[in-house]
N, C-alpha and C positions, 0 to 999 in steps of 0.2 A: 432388422438394425445393422446397422454397420457396428463392427470390432474395433471400436473407438480406443485410442494411446492417448495420451498427452506429449506426443512428440514435436507437434507442432507447438508447444509452450517452449518449447529450447531454443535456447540461443546459440547458434554457432556459427562459424563463418561459412557461407554456402561456397557448395562447388558445381558450378555451372557453365554446360559445354557452350559454346556460344557458335552463333550461325550468322554470318553476317555477309549481306548481299549488299550493291552498290546503289539499288532503289527498291521502291515496295514492289515494284510489276515481279521483279526478277526473286527479290525473297520468297512472295505471295508462291511462286512454281516452287522457288528451292523444300518451300515450307512441303504443299502437296504432295511434291514427290517423298518428302520422308513421311510423311504421314500415311500413304499410298501402301510405303513399304510395311511400316509397323502392321497396319491391316493385316495386309497379305500373308507375314509372316505368324500373326497369330490364328489365321485362319488354317495358316498348315496341320495345328494341332487342333483346335477345336473348328466347334458347326458353326459360331457365330463371333463376331469381332464387337465389341462399342466401343464408337467415338465419342466425346463431349466436346461442345463448341461452345464459343461464347460471341456472344453478340454483338453491337458496333458498328463502327463505321469501319475501324481497321479488317475484319476477316474477309470483306466482300470479294477480293481480288481473291485470296487465296481459299472461298467455297467456291469460284466461278474455274480456278486452275485446276482443284478436287474434284470437280464433277468429270471433269475430261481423261481420269486416272483410270490405268485398267485394274478394276477394283471389281469382287464379285459383291456387286454391292446390294444384292436379294439378302446375303448375309450377315450384313453390318445394321448391326442396329445406331441411329444417332439419336441424342437428347442433347439440353442443353443445361451449360455450366448456371445460369440462372434465367428468370423471365424479369420483365414487367410487367406487370397484370394490368394490361390492357389485350383489347381483340387483336388476333391475329392480323387484322386488316390495317390494326392502325399504325401512324410514321414512325411512332417510337417501338414498336413489336421486334422482339429477337426471333421469334418465331417467323414472321414473315420476311425476312430477310435470310435465313434458313431456305424456306421455300422458292424463293426467289432468285436465289441465286447460287445455293448448292441441290436441291432437289427436282436437280433437272437434268433431260435427256437419259442416259445409264442408274445416273445415282439417284432418278428418284423411282429406282427398284428397293431402295434403301428402307427399312423399317423406321419409321420415324417415331419419338414419341415426346410429344411436348409437353411443357410445364402445364402451360395455363389452362385453365378450366370454364366453360361460360358459365355464367349464371351464381359463382360463388365466391367468397373473400377468399382472403391468401390463406386465412387462417382455416377455414370449412374447405377447401379444397386439399389440404394436407394430408390427411390418412389416405386418400385415393392417391395422390401422388407418390407417398412414400410406398405401398403397396404395390406399384407396377415399375418404380425404380427398383426394389428390393427383387424382384423377377429376369431384372435384367442381367446379362453374361459377366457381371464384376469378375475381377479387376477391367475396369476400358485398358483398349488397346492402345490409344492415345487421348489422353485431357488435353486440348489446347486452351490455355487462359491470355484473357486480355488484360490490361493493368491501366488504373486512371490516373490522372494527376497528381493524386491524390494517395495513390499507392496502393487504392482498393483494388479486388482482383474478385470476378463473378461478380455479386453482391454483397459480398463483406466488407462494410467499411472502417475506417480507424475508431476505432474505441464505440463501438455501436454492442451494445448488451445484446443483441439479438444474438448475436453468435459468441461475443466475447463471456456471456455469464452463460453459454450454453452446457459447459460442463462435459464430464466425459462419458454420457450416455446419448447423447445426439445424436435425431435422426438422420436421416441420408437426405432432408434439405428441409432450411427452416422457411419462415415468416419473416422481410425482413420490413419493419415501415418507412416512409415514405423519407428517403435521403435530402440532405438540404443543396439547395443548387451547391456550383452549377451542374449537378446530375439532375437527369429527368424526374422530376417531382412526383411518382407513383409508387405506390408500395410494390414489393417483388417478393419472388419466391427464389432461395438462392440453394444451394448443390451444398452442404455442410463440408465443415474443414476436414474432414478425414474423407469423408464421399469425393471431394474436388481431387485429394489425390489418391485415392482408390484405383492407379493404372498400372500400366507396364513404363507408360512413358511421359512423362509432364512436361510440354511445353509453353514459354513464355513467347507471344505471338509480340511486336511492338515495333512504332516506328514513329523515328522523329527525333531531333536531338533534345527536347522539353521532357520527354518519355525517359531517354536515355541515363539526361540526369536522375531524374526520379528514382530509375532503379540501383542507379550508382548508389545515391544515398540508403536505399534499401537492401544494399549488402554488407552494408556495415553492421557487427553483430548490434542485436536487439530483439524486441518482442515483435511476432506477428500482431500483434495489437495496435502496434503504431502503422508499420507498412502490411497488411494483410498479403499482399505478394510472397513475402518472407515464409510464406506455406508453401509454397510451391519447391522450395529447397530445403526446408527444414525437417520434413518428412526424409525419411531414411531409407525409401524400400526402393523409390524409381528414382531412375534418373530426371536430371532436371533441363532441358536445354530453352537459350534464348535465341530466337528466330528475331534478328533486328536490322534495320535499315534507317538513314536517316531520312 
């Protein structure tokens, strides 16, 4: 079980380290270089390094750049920040995106820990997933988060009771009910607020002016209940980096 604090509920003015690139392709390359450097740094002192990534369309170019980096992949464990509860061959599966775009070439040697479990509901699968997450080499070397147009990150949505009311003893992951459109309408499993930020480095990866405007609104002081992406910097132990391109 995660050693939970209530730090993610505290409102504070964020201190964000901005990495800006002229386009999404160069941004993906910059982010890949940064993540690879973090993984190599962790492996100087540890036998394994943990990388937590997000799904969706935004990280595809990043995954394809990262898999070409010079990293001791056999010592890297990779898991997801969240998963939509669909088969890994389904178009909406985050696991499908990771397998297709990251776990290729040399990066195929990485240790992959999926969140989806065949033949189970999200609630049935939670004990198994939590046990496997507990065995990973925390803290993560890097957690790379995306952000939705409503300010959600992973599958933590604004004012969703599945995490807002989870309390101080939250396990490493949560079952999340089907969100409202325009989000993909399927149940999910998401890492919990504290687990998402149990990392040496936290990264927010986003592109486009619309999401930049959302992030700027989220930068104002307030609760993570309104903008869950605030979890990325309202924790106090890990630097938070924003990688952004128009």
